[in-house]
N, CA, C and O atoms as a Tripos MOL2 file, in Angstrom:
@<TRIPOS>MOLECULE
protein
  312   311    78     0     0
PROTEIN
NO_CHARGES

@<TRIPOS>ATOM
      1 N          -9.0280    8.5710   -7.0050 N.3       1 UNK1
      2 CA         -8.3020    9.2640   -5.9570 C.3       1 UNK1
      3 C          -9.0190    9.0630   -4.6220 C.2       1 UNK1
      4 O         -10.2460    9.1400   -4.5470 O.2       1 UNK1
      5 N          -8.2580    8.8100   -3.5960 N.am      2 UNK2
      6 CA         -8.8230    8.6010   -2.2690 C.3       2 UNK2
      7 C          -9.0830    9.9500   -1.6040 C.2       2 UNK2
      8 O          -8.1980   10.8020   -1.5210 O.2       2 UNK2
      9 N         -10.2910   10.1200   -1.1440 N.am      3 UNK3
     10 CA        -10.6360   11.3610   -0.4370 C.3       3 UNK3
     11 C         -10.4270   11.1690    1.0520 C.2       3 UNK3
     12 O         -10.2290   10.0520    1.5290 O.2       3 UNK3
     13 N         -10.4720   12.2730    1.7760 N.am      4 UNK4
     14 CA        -10.3260   12.1850    3.2400 C.3       4 UNK4
     15 C         -11.4210   11.3070    3.8350 C.2       4 UNK4
     16 O         -11.1600   10.5190    4.7430 O.2       4 UNK4
     17 N         -12.6580   11.4410    3.3210 N.am      5 UNK5
     18 CA        -13.7660   10.6360    3.8370 C.3       5 UNK5
     19 C         -13.5190    9.1490    3.5700 C.2       5 UNK5
     20 O         -13.7490    8.3150    4.4460 O.2       5 UNK5
     21 N         -13.0460    8.8130    2.3510 N.am      6 UNK6
     22 CA        -12.7480    7.4160    2.0260 C.3       6 UNK6
     23 C         -11.6890    6.8550    2.9630 C.2       6 UNK6
     24 O         -11.8230    5.7440    3.4770 O.2       6 UNK6
     25 N         -10.6430    7.6290    3.1790 N.am      7 UNK7
     26 CA         -9.5650    7.1860    4.0640 C.3       7 UNK7
     27 C         -10.1030    6.9820    5.4770 C.2       7 UNK7
     28 O          -9.7430    6.0110    6.1430 O.2       7 UNK7
     29 N         -10.9610    7.8870    5.9380 N.am      8 UNK8
     30 CA        -11.5470    7.7610    7.2820 C.3       8 UNK8
     31 C         -12.4050    6.5060    7.3590 C.2       8 UNK8
     32 O         -12.2990    5.7400    8.3170 O.2       8 UNK8
     33 N         -13.2640    6.2860    6.3460 N.am      9 UNK9
     34 CA        -14.1260    5.1010    6.3360 C.3       9 UNK9
     35 C         -13.3050    3.8190    6.3110 C.2       9 UNK9
     36 O         -13.6490    2.8510    6.9880 O.2       9 UNK9
     37 N         -12.2200    3.8030    5.5350 N.am     10 UNK10
     38 CA        -11.3760    2.6170    5.4800 C.3      10 UNK10
     39 C         -10.6990    2.3770    6.8140 C.2      10 UNK10
     40 O         -10.5660    1.2310    7.2430 O.2      10 UNK10
     41 N         -10.2660    3.4470    7.4790 N.am     11 UNK11
     42 CA         -9.6490    3.2940    8.7940 C.3      11 UNK11
     43 C         -10.6600    2.7160    9.7740 C.2      11 UNK11
     44 O         -10.3320    1.8180   10.5500 O.2      11 UNK11
     45 N         -11.8870    3.2250    9.7430 N.am     12 UNK12
     46 CA        -12.9360    2.6890   10.6180 C.3      12 UNK12
     47 C         -13.2220    1.2280   10.2920 C.2      12 UNK12
     48 O         -13.4800    0.4260   11.1890 O.2      12 UNK12
     49 N         -13.1760    0.8850    9.0130 N.am     13 UNK13
     50 CA        -13.4060   -0.5000    8.6080 C.3      13 UNK13
     51 C         -12.3330   -1.4290    9.1570 C.2      13 UNK13
     52 O         -12.6360   -2.5280    9.6230 O.2      13 UNK13
     53 N         -11.0730   -0.9870    9.1010 N.am     14 UNK14
     54 CA         -9.9800   -1.7890    9.6560 C.3      14 UNK14
     55 C         -10.1690   -1.9640   11.1570 C.2      14 UNK14
     56 O          -9.9800   -3.0580   11.6890 O.2      14 UNK14
     57 N         -10.5410   -0.8850   11.8370 N.am     15 UNK15
     58 CA        -10.7150   -0.9480   13.2930 C.3      15 UNK15
     59 C         -11.8750   -1.8790   13.6490 C.2      15 UNK15
     60 O         -11.7720   -2.6650   14.5910 O.2      15 UNK15
     61 N         -12.9700   -1.7950   12.9040 N.am     16 UNK16
     62 CA        -14.1130   -2.6760   13.1590 C.3      16 UNK16
     63 C         -13.7180   -4.1350   12.9290 C.2      16 UNK16
     64 O         -14.1050   -5.0150   13.6990 O.2      16 UNK16
     65 N         -12.9580   -4.3850   11.8840 N.am     17 UNK17
     66 CA        -12.5140   -5.7520   11.6070 C.3      17 UNK17
     67 C         -11.5950   -6.2530   12.7220 C.2      17 UNK17
     68 O         -11.7160   -7.3930   13.1720 O.2      17 UNK17
     69 N         -10.6840   -5.3980   13.1580 N.am     18 UNK18
     70 CA         -9.7570   -5.7700   14.2330 C.3      18 UNK18
     71 C         -10.5210   -6.1070   15.5110 C.2      18 UNK18
     72 O         -10.2080   -7.0870   16.1880 O.2      18 UNK18
     73 N         -11.5170   -5.2940   15.8380 N.am     19 UNK19
     74 CA        -12.3070   -5.5450   17.0460 C.3      19 UNK19
     75 C         -13.1000   -6.8450   16.9180 C.2      19 UNK19
     76 O         -13.2100   -7.5950   17.8880 O.2      19 UNK19
     77 N         -13.6490   -7.1200   15.7430 N.am     20 UNK20
     78 CA        -14.3890   -8.3720   15.5310 C.3      20 UNK20
     79 C         -13.4620   -9.5760   15.6980 C.2      20 UNK20
     80 O         -13.8500  -10.5840   16.2890 O.2      20 UNK20
     81 N         -12.2370   -9.4700   15.1770 N.am     21 UNK21
     82 CA        -11.2710  -10.5620   15.3230 C.3      21 UNK21
     83 C         -10.9270  -10.7890   16.7960 C.2      21 UNK21
     84 O         -10.8520  -11.9300   17.2500 O.2      21 UNK21
     85 N         -10.7200   -9.7030   17.5370 N.am     22 UNK22
     86 CA        -10.4060   -9.8350   18.9640 C.3      22 UNK22
     87 C         -11.5660  -10.4620   19.7320 C.2      22 UNK22
     88 O         -11.3540  -11.3120   20.5970 O.2      22 UNK22
     89 N         -12.7800  -10.0460   19.4180 N.am     23 UNK23
     90 CA        -13.9490  -10.6210   20.0910 C.3      23 UNK23
     91 C         -14.0870  -12.1010   19.7730 C.2      23 UNK23
     92 O         -14.3990  -12.9010   20.6550 O.2      23 UNK23
     93 N         -13.8580  -12.4710   18.5140 N.am     24 UNK24
     94 CA        -13.9230  -13.8770   18.1180 C.3      24 UNK24
     95 C         -12.8730  -14.6950   18.8690 C.2      24 UNK24
     96 O         -13.1600  -15.7970   19.3360 O.2      24 UNK24
     97 N         -11.6560  -14.1560   18.9830 N.am     25 UNK25
     98 CA        -10.5780  -14.8550   19.6710 C.3      25 UNK25
     99 C         -10.8910  -15.0110   21.1590 C.2      25 UNK25
    100 O         -10.5910  -16.0470   21.7530 O.2      25 UNK25
    101 N         -11.4940  -13.9820   21.7620 N.am     26 UNK26
    102 CA        -11.8300  -14.0490   23.1940 C.3      26 UNK26
    103 C         -12.8280  -15.1610   23.5010 C.2      26 UNK26
    104 O         -12.8370  -15.6970   24.6100 O.2      26 UNK26
    105 N         -13.6660  -15.5120   22.5290 N.am     27 UNK27
    106 CA        -14.6870  -16.5370   22.7480 C.3      27 UNK27
    107 C         -14.1290  -17.9560   22.6590 C.2      27 UNK27
    108 O         -14.7990  -18.9090   23.0600 O.2      27 UNK27
    109 N         -12.9100  -18.1070   22.1370 N.am     28 UNK28
    110 CA        -12.3260  -19.4400   21.9920 C.3      28 UNK28
    111 C         -11.9230  -20.0080   23.3470 C.2      28 UNK28
    112 O         -11.5960  -19.2690   24.2750 O.2      28 UNK28
    113 N         -11.9540  -21.3350   23.4430 N.am     29 UNK29
    114 CA        -11.4490  -21.9960   24.6470 C.3      29 UNK29
    115 C          -9.9210  -21.8850   24.6530 C.2      29 UNK29
    116 O          -9.3130  -21.5360   23.6410 O.2      29 UNK29
    117 N          -9.3120  -22.1840   25.7960 N.am     30 UNK30
    118 CA         -7.8580  -22.1260   25.8920 C.3      30 UNK30
    119 C          -7.2190  -23.0680   24.8710 C.2      30 UNK30
    120 O          -6.2430  -22.7050   24.2140 O.2      30 UNK30
    121 N          -7.7670  -24.2720   24.7400 N.am     31 UNK31
    122 CA         -7.2390  -25.2390   23.7770 C.3      31 UNK31
    123 C          -7.3050  -24.6740   22.3570 C.2      31 UNK31
    124 O          -6.3420  -24.7860   21.5980 O.2      31 UNK31
    125 N          -8.4410  -24.0680   21.9970 N.am     32 UNK32
    126 CA         -8.5860  -23.4950   20.6570 C.3      32 UNK32
    127 C          -7.6150  -22.3310   20.4380 C.2      32 UNK32
    128 O          -7.0720  -22.1680   19.3460 O.2      32 UNK32
    129 N          -7.4000  -21.5260   21.4810 N.am     33 UNK33
    130 CA         -6.4500  -20.4160   21.3740 C.3      33 UNK33
    131 C          -5.0320  -20.9400   21.1520 C.2      33 UNK33
    132 O          -4.3050  -20.4210   20.3050 O.2      33 UNK33
    133 N          -4.6380  -21.9590   21.9030 N.am     34 UNK34
    134 CA         -3.2970  -22.5260   21.7470 C.3      34 UNK34
    135 C          -3.1200  -23.1450   20.3630 C.2      34 UNK34
    136 O          -2.0660  -23.0000   19.7440 O.2      34 UNK34
    137 N          -4.1560  -23.8370   19.8800 N.am     35 UNK35
    138 CA         -4.0890  -24.4190   18.5410 C.3      35 UNK35
    139 C          -3.9570  -23.3230   17.4750 C.2      35 UNK35
    140 O          -3.2140  -23.4850   16.5070 O.2      35 UNK35
    141 N          -4.6730  -22.2170   17.6540 N.am     36 UNK36
    142 CA         -4.5910  -21.1070   16.6940 C.3      36 UNK36
    143 C          -3.1850  -20.5020   16.6940 C.2      36 UNK36
    144 O          -2.6220  -20.2270   15.6350 O.2      36 UNK36
    145 N          -2.6290  -20.2990   17.8800 N.am     37 UNK37
    146 CA         -1.2860  -19.7240   17.9780 C.3      37 UNK37
    147 C          -0.2580  -20.6790   17.3740 C.2      37 UNK37
    148 O           0.6580  -20.2390   16.6800 O.2      37 UNK37
    149 N          -0.3980  -21.9750   17.6300 N.am     38 UNK38
    150 CA          0.5100  -22.9590   17.0320 C.3      38 UNK38
    151 C           0.4110  -22.9370   15.5120 C.2      38 UNK38
    152 O           1.4260  -23.0230   14.8210 O.2      38 UNK38
    153 N          -0.8020  -22.8240   14.9910 N.am     39 UNK39
    154 CA         -0.9940  -22.7570   13.5470 C.3      39 UNK39
    155 C          -0.3270  -21.5270   12.9410 C.2      39 UNK39
    156 O           0.2960  -21.6040   11.8820 O.2      39 UNK39
    157 N          -0.4640  -20.3870   13.6290 N.am     40 UNK40
    158 CA          0.1770  -19.1600   13.1420 C.3      40 UNK40
    159 C           1.6980  -19.2980   13.1780 C.2      40 UNK40
    160 O           2.3860  -18.8110   12.2800 O.2      40 UNK40
    161 N           2.2240  -19.9550   14.2070 N.am     41 UNK41
    162 CA          3.6730  -20.1640   14.3050 C.3      41 UNK41
    163 C           4.1460  -21.0790   13.1750 C.2      41 UNK41
    164 O           5.2200  -20.8620   12.6130 O.2      41 UNK41
    165 N           3.3540  -22.0970   12.8390 N.am     42 UNK42
    166 CA          3.7020  -22.9820   11.7190 C.3      42 UNK42
    167 C           3.7950  -22.1980   10.4150 C.2      42 UNK42
    168 O           4.7240  -22.3940    9.6330 O.2      42 UNK42
    169 N           2.8350  -21.3170   10.1860 N.am     43 UNK43
    170 CA          2.8460  -20.5070    8.9560 C.3      43 UNK43
    171 C           4.0700  -19.5980    8.9420 C.2      43 UNK43
    172 O           4.7330  -19.4690    7.9120 O.2      43 UNK43
    173 N           4.3780  -18.9660   10.0780 N.am     44 UNK44
    174 CA          5.5400  -18.0700   10.1530 C.3      44 UNK44
    175 C           6.8310  -18.8400    9.8830 C.2      44 UNK44
    176 O           7.7100  -18.3470    9.1760 O.2      44 UNK44
    177 N           6.9520  -20.0610   10.4510 N.am     45 UNK45
    178 CA          8.1460  -20.8790   10.1990 C.3      45 UNK45
    179 C           8.2360  -21.2830    8.7300 C.2      45 UNK45
    180 O           9.3240  -21.2880    8.1540 O.2      45 UNK45
    181 N           7.1010  -21.6200    8.1230 N.am     46 UNK46
    182 CA          7.1010  -22.0050    6.7140 C.3      46 UNK46
    183 C           7.5090  -20.8340    5.8290 C.2      46 UNK46
    184 O           8.2990  -21.0010    4.8990 O.2      46 UNK46
    185 N           6.9730  -19.6460    6.1150 N.am     47 UNK47
    186 CA          7.3650  -18.4640    5.3370 C.3      47 UNK47
    187 C           8.8540  -18.1770    5.4970 C.2      47 UNK47
    188 O           9.5180  -17.8160    4.5250 O.2      47 UNK47
    189 N           9.3850  -18.3310    6.7030 N.am     48 UNK48
    190 CA         10.8200  -18.0950    6.9280 C.3      48 UNK48
    191 C          11.6500  -19.0960    6.1230 C.2      48 UNK48
    192 O          12.6600  -18.7270    5.5230 O.2      48 UNK48
    193 N          11.2250  -20.3640    6.1120 N.am     49 UNK49
    194 CA         11.9520  -21.3810    5.3400 C.3      49 UNK49
    195 C          11.8770  -21.0740    3.8440 C.2      49 UNK49
    196 O          12.8780  -21.2030    3.1390 O.2      49 UNK49
    197 N          10.7160  -20.6740    3.3570 N.am     50 UNK50
    198 CA         10.5580  -20.3370    1.9440 C.3      50 UNK50
    199 C          11.4240  -19.1370    1.5730 C.2      50 UNK50
    200 O          11.9960  -19.0900    0.4840 O.2      50 UNK50
    201 N          11.5170  -18.1700    2.4820 N.am     51 UNK51
    202 CA         12.3460  -16.9880    2.2180 C.3      51 UNK51
    203 C          13.8140  -17.3960    2.1260 C.2      51 UNK51
    204 O          14.5350  -16.9270    1.2450 O.2      51 UNK51
    205 N          14.2670  -18.2800    3.0460 N.am     52 UNK52
    206 CA         15.6540  -18.7650    3.0190 C.3      52 UNK52
    207 C          15.9420  -19.5210    1.7350 C.2      52 UNK52
    208 O          17.0410  -19.4190    1.1890 O.2      52 UNK52
    209 N          14.9590  -20.2850    1.2390 N.am     53 UNK53
    210 CA         15.1340  -21.0850    0.0300 C.3      53 UNK53
    211 C          14.9550  -20.2640   -1.2440 C.2      53 UNK53
    212 O          15.1310  -20.7830   -2.3470 O.2      53 UNK53
    213 N          14.6080  -18.9950   -1.1000 N.am     54 UNK54
    214 CA         14.4080  -18.1400   -2.2620 C.3      54 UNK54
    215 C          13.0780  -18.3510   -2.9630 C.2      54 UNK54
    216 O          12.8790  -17.8550   -4.0720 O.2      54 UNK54
    217 N          12.1710  -19.0750   -2.3360 N.am     55 UNK55
    218 CA         10.8550  -19.3410   -2.9270 C.3      55 UNK55
    219 C           9.8420  -18.2460   -2.5930 C.2      55 UNK55
    220 O           8.7640  -18.1890   -3.1840 O.2      55 UNK55
    221 N          10.1850  -17.4000   -1.6660 N.am     56 UNK56
    222 CA          9.2460  -16.3850   -1.1870 C.3      56 UNK56
    223 C          10.0470  -15.1340   -0.8820 C.2      56 UNK56
    224 O          11.0450  -15.1940   -0.1640 O.2      56 UNK56
    225 N           9.6280  -14.0210   -1.4120 N.am     57 UNK57
    226 CA         10.3300  -12.7720   -1.1540 C.3      57 UNK57
    227 C           9.3390  -11.7340   -0.6900 C.2      57 UNK57
    228 O           8.2230  -11.6470   -1.2030 O.2      57 UNK57
    229 N           9.7490  -10.9520    0.2760 N.am     58 UNK58
    230 CA          8.9060   -9.8630    0.7450 C.3      58 UNK58
    231 C           8.8880   -8.7730   -0.3110 C.2      58 UNK58
    232 O           9.9110   -8.4730   -0.9260 O.2      58 UNK58
    233 N           7.7360   -8.1940   -0.5120 N.am     59 UNK59
    234 CA          7.6490   -7.0640   -1.4250 C.3      59 UNK59
    235 C           7.4990   -5.7980   -0.5990 C.2      59 UNK59
    236 O           7.0940   -5.8610    0.5620 O.2      59 UNK59
    237 N           7.8190   -4.6500   -1.1800 N.am     60 UNK60
    238 CA          7.6470   -3.4120   -0.4330 C.3      60 UNK60
    239 C           6.1760   -3.2070   -0.1140 C.2      60 UNK60
    240 O           5.3010   -3.6960   -0.8290 O.2      60 UNK60
    241 N           5.9130   -2.4910    0.9490 N.am     61 UNK61
    242 CA          4.5290   -2.2450    1.3320 C.3      61 UNK61
    243 C           3.8440   -1.4120    0.2540 C.2      61 UNK61
    244 O           4.4040   -0.4250   -0.2230 O.2      61 UNK61
    245 N           2.6400   -1.8070   -0.1260 N.am     62 UNK62
    246 CA          1.9330   -1.0360   -1.1510 C.3      62 UNK62
    247 C           1.4530    0.3010   -0.5880 C.2      62 UNK62
    248 O           1.1790    0.4300    0.6060 O.2      62 UNK62
    249 N           1.3600    1.2630   -1.4500 N.am     63 UNK63
    250 CA          0.7680    2.5330   -1.0560 C.3      63 UNK63
    251 C          -0.6510    2.5480   -1.5730 C.2      63 UNK63
    252 O          -1.0420    1.6830   -2.3570 O.2      63 UNK63
    253 N          -1.4040    3.5010   -1.1510 N.am     64 UNK64
    254 CA         -2.7890    3.5870   -1.5870 C.3      64 UNK64
    255 C          -3.7090    3.5130   -0.3960 C.2      64 UNK64
    256 O          -3.2570    3.4540    0.7480 O.2      64 UNK64
    257 N          -4.9730    3.5170   -0.6570 N.am     65 UNK65
    258 CA         -5.9940    3.4910    0.3820 C.3      65 UNK65
    259 C          -5.7360    4.5650    1.4330 C.2      65 UNK65
    260 O          -6.0630    4.3800    2.6060 O.2      65 UNK65
    261 N          -5.1410    5.7040    1.0120 N.am     66 UNK66
    262 CA         -4.9350    6.8030    1.9380 C.3      66 UNK66
    263 C          -3.7790    6.6140    2.8880 C.2      66 UNK66
    264 O          -3.6190    7.4020    3.8200 O.2      66 UNK66
    265 N          -2.9510    5.5760    2.6780 N.am     67 UNK67
    266 CA         -1.8270    5.3220    3.5770 C.3      67 UNK67
    267 C          -0.5230    5.6490    2.8820 C.2      67 UNK67
    268 O          -0.4080    5.5180    1.6640 O.2      67 UNK67
    269 N           0.4420    6.0670    3.6450 N.am     68 UNK68
    270 CA          1.7900    6.2510    3.1360 C.3      68 UNK68
    271 C           2.4910    4.8970    3.2040 C.2      68 UNK68
    272 O           2.0250    3.9900    3.8940 O.2      68 UNK68
    273 N           3.5960    4.7570    2.4980 N.am     69 UNK69
    274 CA          4.3210    3.4870    2.4920 C.3      69 UNK69
    275 C           4.7720    3.0930    3.8910 C.2      69 UNK69
    276 O           4.9170    1.9050    4.1770 O.2      69 UNK69
    277 N           4.9980    4.0740    4.7710 N.am     70 UNK70
    278 CA          5.4720    3.7660    6.1220 C.3      70 UNK70
    279 C           4.3390    3.4380    7.0740 C.2      70 UNK70
    280 O           4.5900    3.0280    8.2070 O.2      70 UNK70
    281 N           3.0890    3.6100    6.6390 N.am     71 UNK71
    282 CA          1.9470    3.3480    7.5040 C.3      71 UNK71
    283 C           1.4060    1.9540    7.2270 C.2      71 UNK71
    284 O           1.5990    1.4050    6.1420 O.2      71 UNK71
    285 N           0.7320    1.3930    8.2100 N.am     72 UNK72
    286 CA          0.1540    0.0800    8.0570 C.3      72 UNK72
    287 C          -1.1680    0.0240    8.7950 C.2      72 UNK72
    288 O          -1.2790    0.6030    9.8760 O.2      72 UNK72
    289 N          -2.1950   -0.6630    8.2500 N.am     73 UNK73
    290 CA         -3.4370   -0.7980    8.9810 C.3      73 UNK73
    291 C          -3.3350   -1.7990   10.1180 C.2      73 UNK73
    292 O          -4.2600   -1.9370   10.9190 O.2      73 UNK73
    293 N          -2.2140   -2.4930   10.1870 N.am     74 UNK74
    294 CA         -2.0200   -3.5240   11.2060 C.3      74 UNK74
    295 C          -1.1970   -2.9470   12.3360 C.2      74 UNK74
    296 O          -0.1780   -2.2980   12.0950 O.2      74 UNK74
    297 N          -1.6190   -3.1710   13.5480 N.am     75 UNK75
    298 CA         -0.8860   -2.7080   14.7110 C.3      75 UNK75
    299 C           0.3120   -3.6320   14.9030 C.2      75 UNK75
    300 O           0.1380   -4.8210   15.1710 O.2      75 UNK75
    301 N           1.5090   -3.1080   14.7710 N.am     76 UNK76
    302 CA          2.7150   -3.9430   14.8220 C.3      76 UNK76
    303 C           3.4330   -3.8440   16.1570 C.2      76 UNK76
    304 O           4.6490   -4.0260   16.2160 O.2      76 UNK76
    305 N           2.6990   -3.5560   17.2360 N.am     77 UNK77
    306 CA          3.3360   -3.5140   18.5520 C.3      77 UNK77
    307 C           3.8320   -4.8870   18.9240 C.2      77 UNK77
    308 O           3.2440   -5.8980   18.5400 O.2      77 UNK77
    309 N           4.9380   -4.9230   19.6890 N.am     78 UNK78
    310 CA          5.4860   -6.2160   20.1080 C.3      78 UNK78
    311 C           5.3920   -6.3810   21.5930 C.2      78 UNK78
    312 O           5.8050   -7.4100   22.1270 O.2      78 UNK78
@<TRIPOS>BOND
     1     1     2 1
     2     2     3 1
     3     3     4 2
     4     3     5 am
     5     5     6 1
     6     6     7 1
     7     7     8 2
     8     7     9 am
     9     9    10 1
    10    10    11 1
    11    11    12 2
    12    11    13 am
    13    13    14 1
    14    14    15 1
    15    15    16 2
    16    15    17 am
    17    17    18 1
    18    18    19 1
    19    19    20 2
    20    19    21 am
    21    21    22 1
    22    22    23 1
    23    23    24 2
    24    23    25 am
    25    25    26 1
    26    26    27 1
    27    27    28 2
    28    27    29 am
    29    29    30 1
    30    30    31 1
    31    31    32 2
    32    31    33 am
    33    33    34 1
    34    34    35 1
    35    35    36 2
    36    35    37 am
    37    37    38 1
    38    38    39 1
    39    39    40 2
    40    39    41 am
    41    41    42 1
    42    42    43 1
    43    43    44 2
    44    43    45 am
    45    45    46 1
    46    46    47 1
    47    47    48 2
    48    47    49 am
    49    49    50 1
    50    50    51 1
    51    51    52 2
    52    51    53 am
    53    53    54 1
    54    54    55 1
    55    55    56 2
    56    55    57 am
    57    57    58 1
    58    58    59 1
    59    59    60 2
    60    59    61 am
    61    61    62 1
    62    62    63 1
    63    63    64 2
    64    63    65 am
    65    65    66 1
    66    66    67 1
    67    67    68 2
    68    67    69 am
    69    69    70 1
    70    70    71 1
    71    71    72 2
    72    71    73 am
    73    73    74 1
    74    74    75 1
    75    75    76 2
    76    75    77 am
    77    77    78 1
    78    78    79 1
    79    79    80 2
    80    79    81 am
    81    81    82 1
    82    82    83 1
    83    83    84 2
    84    83    85 am
    85    85    86 1
    86    86    87 1
    87    87    88 2
    88    87    89 am
    89    89    90 1
    90    90    91 1
    91    91    92 2
    92    91    93 am
    93    93    94 1
    94    94    95 1
    95    95    96 2
    96    95    97 am
    97    97    98 1
    98    98    99 1
    99    99   100 2
   100    99   101 am
   101   101   102 1
   102   102   103 1
   103   103   104 2
   104   103   105 am
   105   105   106 1
   106   106   107 1
   107   107   108 2
   108   107   109 am
   109   109   110 1
   110   110   111 1
   111   111   112 2
   112   111   113 am
   113   113   114 1
   114   114   115 1
   115   115   116 2
   116   115   117 am
   117   117   118 1
   118   118   119 1
   119   119   120 2
   120   119   121 am
   121   121   122 1
   122   122   123 1
   123   123   124 2
   124   123   125 am
   125   125   126 1
   126   126   127 1
   127   127   128 2
   128   127   129 am
   129   129   130 1
   130   130   131 1
   131   131   132 2
   132   131   133 am
   133   133   134 1
   134   134   135 1
   135   135   136 2
   136   135   137 am
   137   137   138 1
   138   138   139 1
   139   139   140 2
   140   139   141 am
   141   141   142 1
   142   142   143 1
   143   143   144 2
   144   143   145 am
   145   145   146 1
   146   146   147 1
   147   147   148 2
   148   147   149 am
   149   149   150 1
   150   150   151 1
   151   151   152 2
   152   151   153 am
   153   153   154 1
   154   154   155 1
   155   155   156 2
   156   155   157 am
   157   157   158 1
   158   158   159 1
   159   159   160 2
   160   159   161 am
   161   161   162 1
   162   162   163 1
   163   163   164 2
   164   163   165 am
   165   165   166 1
   166   166   167 1
   167   167   168 2
   168   167   169 am
   169   169   170 1
   170   170   171 1
   171   171   172 2
   172   171   173 am
   173   173   174 1
   174   174   175 1
   175   175   176 2
   176   175   177 am
   177   177   178 1
   178   178   179 1
   179   179   180 2
   180   179   181 am
   181   181   182 1
   182   182   183 1
   183   183   184 2
   184   183   185 am
   185   185   186 1
   186   186   187 1
   187   187   188 2
   188   187   189 am
   189   189   190 1
   190   190   191 1
   191   191   192 2
   192   191   193 am
   193   193   194 1
   194   194   195 1
   195   195   196 2
   196   195   197 am
   197   197   198 1
   198   198   199 1
   199   199   200 2
   200   199   201 am
   201   201   202 1
   202   202   203 1
   203   203   204 2
   204   203   205 am
   205   205   206 1
   206   206   207 1
   207   207   208 2
   208   207   209 am
   209   209   210 1
   210   210   211 1
   211   211   212 2
   212   211   213 am
   213   213   214 1
   214   214   215 1
   215   215   216 2
   216   215   217 am
   217   217   218 1
   218   218   219 1
   219   219   220 2
   220   219   221 am
   221   221   222 1
   222   222   223 1
   223   223   224 2
   224   223   225 am
   225   225   226 1
   226   226   227 1
   227   227   228 2
   228   227   229 am
   229   229   230 1
   230   230   231 1
   231   231   232 2
   232   231   233 am
   233   233   234 1
   234   234   235 1
   235   235   236 2
   236   235   237 am
   237   237   238 1
   238   238   239 1
   239   239   240 2
   240   239   241 am
   241   241   242 1
   242   242   243 1
   243   243   244 2
   244   243   245 am
   245   245   246 1
   246   246   247 1
   247   247   248 2
   248   247   249 am
   249   249   250 1
   250   250   251 1
   251   251   252 2
   252   251   253 am
   253   253   254 1
   254   254   255 1
   255   255   256 2
   256   255   257 am
   257   257   258 1
   258   258   259 1
   259   259   260 2
   260   259   261 am
   261   261   262 1
   262   262   263 1
   263   263   264 2
   264   263   265 am
   265   265   266 1
   266   266   267 1
   267   267   268 2
   268   267   269 am
   269   269   270 1
   270   270   271 1
   271   271   272 2
   272   271   273 am
   273   273   274 1
   274   274   275 1
   275   275   276 2
   276   275   277 am
   277   277   278 1
   278   278   279 1
   279   279   280 2
   280   279   281 am
   281   281   282 1
   282   282   283 1
   283   283   284 2
   284   283   285 am
   285   285   286 1
   286   286   287 1
   287   287   288 2
   288   287   289 am
   289   289   290 1
   290   290   291 1
   291   291   292 2
   292   291   293 am
   293   293   294 1
   294   294   295 1
   295   295   296 2
   296   295   297 am
   297   297   298 1
   298   298   299 1
   299   299   300 2
   300   299   301 am
   301   301   302 1
   302   302   303 1
   303   303   304 2
   304   303   305 am
   305   305   306 1
   306   306   307 1
   307   307   308 2
   308   307   309 am
   309   309   310 1
   310   310   311 1
   311   311   312 2
@<TRIPOS>SUBSTRUCTURE
     1 UNK1         2 RESIDUE 1 A UNK
     2 UNK2         6 RESIDUE 1 A UNK
     3 UNK3        10 RESIDUE 1 A UNK
     4 UNK4        14 RESIDUE 1 A UNK
     5 UNK5        18 RESIDUE 1 A UNK
     6 UNK6        22 RESIDUE 1 A UNK
     7 UNK7        26 RESIDUE 1 A UNK
     8 UNK8        30 RESIDUE 1 A UNK
     9 UNK9        34 RESIDUE 1 A UNK
    10 UNK10       38 RESIDUE 1 A UNK
    11 UNK11       42 RESIDUE 1 A UNK
    12 UNK12       46 RESIDUE 1 A UNK
    13 UNK13       50 RESIDUE 1 A UNK
    14 UNK14       54 RESIDUE 1 A UNK
    15 UNK15       58 RESIDUE 1 A UNK
    16 UNK16       62 RESIDUE 1 A UNK
    17 UNK17       66 RESIDUE 1 A UNK
    18 UNK18       70 RESIDUE 1 A UNK
    19 UNK19       74 RESIDUE 1 A UNK
    20 UNK20       78 RESIDUE 1 A UNK
    21 UNK21       82 RESIDUE 1 A UNK
    22 UNK22       86 RESIDUE 1 A UNK
    23 UNK23       90 RESIDUE 1 A UNK
    24 UNK24       94 RESIDUE 1 A UNK
    25 UNK25       98 RESIDUE 1 A UNK
    26 UNK26      102 RESIDUE 1 A UNK
    27 UNK27      106 RESIDUE 1 A UNK
    28 UNK28      110 RESIDUE 1 A UNK
    29 UNK29      114 RESIDUE 1 A UNK
    30 UNK30      118 RESIDUE 1 A UNK
    31 UNK31      122 RESIDUE 1 A UNK
    32 UNK32      126 RESIDUE 1 A UNK
    33 UNK33      130 RESIDUE 1 A UNK
    34 UNK34      134 RESIDUE 1 A UNK
    35 UNK35      138 RESIDUE 1 A UNK
    36 UNK36      142 RESIDUE 1 A UNK
    37 UNK37      146 RESIDUE 1 A UNK
    38 UNK38      150 RESIDUE 1 A UNK
    39 UNK39      154 RESIDUE 1 A UNK
    40 UNK40      158 RESIDUE 1 A UNK
    41 UNK41      162 RESIDUE 1 A UNK
    42 UNK42      166 RESIDUE 1 A UNK
    43 UNK43      170 RESIDUE 1 A UNK
    44 UNK44      174 RESIDUE 1 A UNK
    45 UNK45      178 RESIDUE 1 A UNK
    46 UNK46      182 RESIDUE 1 A UNK
    47 UNK47      186 RESIDUE 1 A UNK
    48 UNK48      190 RESIDUE 1 A UNK
    49 UNK49      194 RESIDUE 1 A UNK
    50 UNK50      198 RESIDUE 1 A UNK
    51 UNK51      202 RESIDUE 1 A UNK
    52 UNK52      206 RESIDUE 1 A UNK
    53 UNK53      210 RESIDUE 1 A UNK
    54 UNK54      214 RESIDUE 1 A UNK
    55 UNK55      218 RESIDUE 1 A UNK
    56 UNK56      222 RESIDUE 1 A UNK
    57 UNK57      226 RESIDUE 1 A UNK
    58 UNK58      230 RESIDUE 1 A UNK
    59 UNK59      234 RESIDUE 1 A UNK
    60 UNK60      238 RESIDUE 1 A UNK
    61 UNK61      242 RESIDUE 1 A UNK
    62 UNK62      246 RESIDUE 1 A UNK
    63 UNK63      250 RESIDUE 1 A UNK
    64 UNK64      254 RESIDUE 1 A UNK
    65 UNK65      258 RESIDUE 1 A UNK
    66 UNK66      262 RESIDUE 1 A UNK
    67 UNK67      266 RESIDUE 1 A UNK
    68 UNK68      270 RESIDUE 1 A UNK
    69 UNK69      274 RESIDUE 1 A UNK
    70 UNK70      278 RESIDUE 1 A UNK
    71 UNK71      282 RESIDUE 1 A UNK
    72 UNK72      286 RESIDUE 1 A UNK
    73 UNK73      290 RESIDUE 1 A UNK
    74 UNK74      294 RESIDUE 1 A UNK
    75 UNK75      298 RESIDUE 1 A UNK
    76 UNK76      302 RESIDUE 1 A UNK
    77 UNK77      306 RESIDUE 1 A UNK
    78 UNK78      310 RESIDUE 1 A UNK
């Protein structure tokens, strides 16, 4: 069973990981940043094609780790 402390520690862990990723990205050159974004777009297009072909299906968000099904550790702002 997840305790309040475990949930808090996991939330802090996600935030620390997110900050490390942002710091790593900030250190990249413009060329490296563009290549990374292009690579992510390629993956997104491939997943979309696989979903259309029925080779890949989204599953419902897992629960656990102190999160509700409607919550996500990922910031989904657009």
